[in-house]
Structure formats: C-alpha cells, structure tokens
C-alpha positions in Angstrom: 2.8 -13.0 -14.5 5.8 -11.8 -16.5 9.2 -13.0 -15.3 10.7 -10.4 -13.0 7.4 -8.8 -12.0 7.5 -6.9 -8.8 5.3 -8.5 -6.1 3.6 -7.0 -3.1 2.5 -9.3 -0.3 0.4 -9.1 2.9 -1.3 -11.4 5.3 -3.8 -11.4 8.1 -5.3 -14.2 10.2 -6.6 -16.9 7.8 -5.5 -15.1 4.6 -2.4 -14.6 2.6 -2.0 -12.8 -0.8 0.4 -11.3 -3.2 -0.2 -8.8 -6.0 1.4 -7.7 -9.3 0.6 -5.2 -12.0 -0.7 -6.1 -15.5 -2.0 -4.0 -18.3 -4.8 -1.9 -16.7 -5.3 -4.7 -14.1 -4.0 -5.7 -10.8 -3.6 -9.5 -10.3 -3.8 -11.3 -7.0 -2.8 -14.7 -5.8 -4.5 -15.6 -2.6 -4.9 -18.6 -0.3 -6.5 -19.1 3.1 -9.6 -20.2 5.0 -11.8 -18.9 2.2 -10.4 -21.5 -0.3 -9.1 -24.3 1.8 -5.6 -22.9 1.5 -5.4 -23.5 -2.3 -3.4 -21.0 -4.4 -6.1 -19.0 -6.3 -5.2 -16.5 -9.0 -7.6 -13.6 -9.6 -7.6 -10.6 -12.0 -9.2 -7.9 -9.9 -12.3 -6.5 -11.6 -11.8 -2.7 -12.1 -9.7 -1.3 -14.9 -7.0 0.9 -13.3 -4.3 3.2 -14.5 -1.4 0.7 -14.3 1.0 -1.2 -16.5 3.2 -4.3 -16.1 6.2 -3.6 -14.0 4.6 -0.9 -11.8 5.7 -1.4 -8.2 2.8 -2.2 -5.9 2.7 -1.9 -2.1 0.2 -4.1 -0.2 -1.6 -3.5 3.0 -3.9 -5.7 5.1 -5.8 -5.2 8.3 -7.4 -7.6 10.7 -9.6 -10.5 9.5 -12.0 -9.3 6.9 -11.4 -5.6 7.6 -9.2 -4.6 4.6 -6.9 -5.8 1.7 -5.4 -3.4 -0.8 -2.5 -2.0 -2.7 -1.1 1.4 -3.5 1.3 2.6 -6.2 2.9 5.9 -7.1 2.1 8.0 -10.1 2.6 11.5 -11.4 1.1 13.8 -8.7 -0.9 11.0 -7.2 -1.1 7.8 -5.2 -3.4 5.1 -6.6 -5.4 2.9 -4.2 -7.2 -0.3 -5.0 -8.9 -2.2 -2.1 -11.7 -4.2 -0.7 -13.0 -3.7 2.9 -15.6 -4.7 5.4 -18.1 -2.2 4.1 -18.6 -4.4 1.0 -16.3 -7.3 1.1 -15.2 -8.6 -2.3 -16.1 -5.4 -4.2 -12.9 -3.8 -5.2 -12.8 0.0 -5.1 -10.3 2.3 -6.9 -9.4 5.8 -6.1 -6.5 8.2 -6.8 -5.3 10.6 -4.1 -3.8 13.9 -5.4 -0.2 14.1 -4.0 1.8 17.1 -5.1 5.4 16.2 -6.1 4.8 12.4 -6.3 6.3 10.7 -9.4 5.7 7.2 -10.7 9.3 6.5 -9.6 8.8 7.6 -5.9 9.4 4.6 -3.6 6.5 4.1 -1.2 6.0 2.1 1.9 2.5 1.2 3.1 1.1 -0.3 6.3 -2.3 -0.9 7.8 -3.6 -1.6 11.3 -7.2 -1.8 12.6 -9.0 1.4 11.6 -6.0 3.0 10.0 -3.9 3.1 6.8 -0.7 5.0 6.0 1.6 5.5 3.0 5.1 6.8 3.5 7.9 8.3 1.3 11.1 10.3 1.5 11.7 13.9 0.4 14.9 15.8 0.8 15.5 16.0 4.6 12.0 14.8 5.4 9.7 11.8 5.7 6.1 12.3 4.4 3.0 10.3 5.4 -0.4 10.1 3.8 -2.8 8.7 6.4 -6.5 8.0 6.8 -8.6 6.1 9.2 -11.3 6.3 11.9 -9.4 9.3 13.4 -10.0 11.5 10.4 -13.2 10.1 8.8 -11.1 8.2 6.2 -10.1 11.4 4.5 -6.5 11.1 3.3 -4.2 13.7 4.9 -0.6 14.4 4.1 1.8 15.2 6.9 5.5 16.2 6.9 7.0 14.3 9.8 9.1 15.9 12.5 12.0 16.1 13.1 14.0 16.6 9.8 16.2 13.6 9.0 19.2 13.1 6.9 17.5 11.5 3.9 17.2 12.2 0.2 14.1 12.1 -2.0 13.8 8.7 -3.6 15.4 6.8 -0.7 13.4 3.6 -0.1 11.7 3.4 3.3 10.1 0.4 5.0 6.9 0.8 7.0 5.9 -1.0 10.2 3.0 -0.9 12.6 2.0 -2.3 15.9 -1.8 -2.7 16.2 -3.4 -0.1 18.5 -0.1 1.6 19.2 2.0 3.2 16.4 3.4 3.1 12.9 6.5 4.4 11.3 9.3 3.8 8.8 12.9 2.8 8.7 15.5 2.6 6.0 18.5 0.4 5.5 21.2 3.0 6.4 22.4 3.0 10.0 22.8 6.8 10.1 19.0 7.5 10.1 
C-alpha cells in the first residue's frame, strides 16, 4: 500500500476488512473467524478499472451475505463484491450513472437484502439502491424533499437493519 492511500473499511460479525486501490486491482486486508483473527492481505482477483489513490467505499451485510466496495467514475459507479450466492468469487460490474464523475464523493451502506450508494447534487440527495425489493436491479432515486446542499458535498451513510437507511453531512444546517 502506498503511503497516504485512502482506505475503506467494513465489518460484520466475525469479520473485519479494509480496502485500497492499486493499479487495476483492489487490495483487501481482512481478519476474523476465517483466519483465526490474523491480518491477511489479499489482492482481489479480477482486473478492474481503477488506479492508486481512487477513493473506495466499503459495504458489508450480515455474516457471509456480502462484502464489497464501490467507487465513482465518469458516468458510472463501479462495484466489486462477493456474496452468499458464490462466496469467495469476486464479481465486478459498472452501473451507468449519468452525471457521475470520478471526483463525486459517495457514501455506501448495506443491510440484510439491500445495498445503497448516495451522493449530493445541487439541492438534492441521490440514491442508487438495489436489493430483494427490486430483484437486485440498481435504481436511481432523487430523494425528497430538496435540501440546501451543493454537488460534491461529502455525505455519510447509515443504516439500521430491517428498518431504514439515509445520509448525513457535517454541516448543522442540513
């Protein structure tokens, strides 16, 4: 890992991990029940469209349901993950996302049967979501009501399993 690399972290019962971007690879450091809690570095197998310094956003869901990362790109959100359908096999996909740039700050969160990625536009919060509720087909949604926020403002995602998810920002006037 290069000094100053941006890290993305997530955890679930019995598993902790953090991720960083390399040249065409995502790297993961994990520890948990699977390796007797020993730090284990891994270069994830698929080549992906990424370079060192790319900011990643990690998501985890309940034990052995999902681990993954997303990152912003020109007109797209990249998604690299493993899930309960074929645990240990890392899948890579790109979701077309009009207006997204590689500099768009994202926030990501998962809960059982659900994933969401959030970002700010001028006066709006946008969400890309998928899960059991929509057959795992990514859908973009402009959230209501309009809010006093500018495109590029960082937001921070949160979720409560089985109940809700959302975002916040650091400003108190949100």
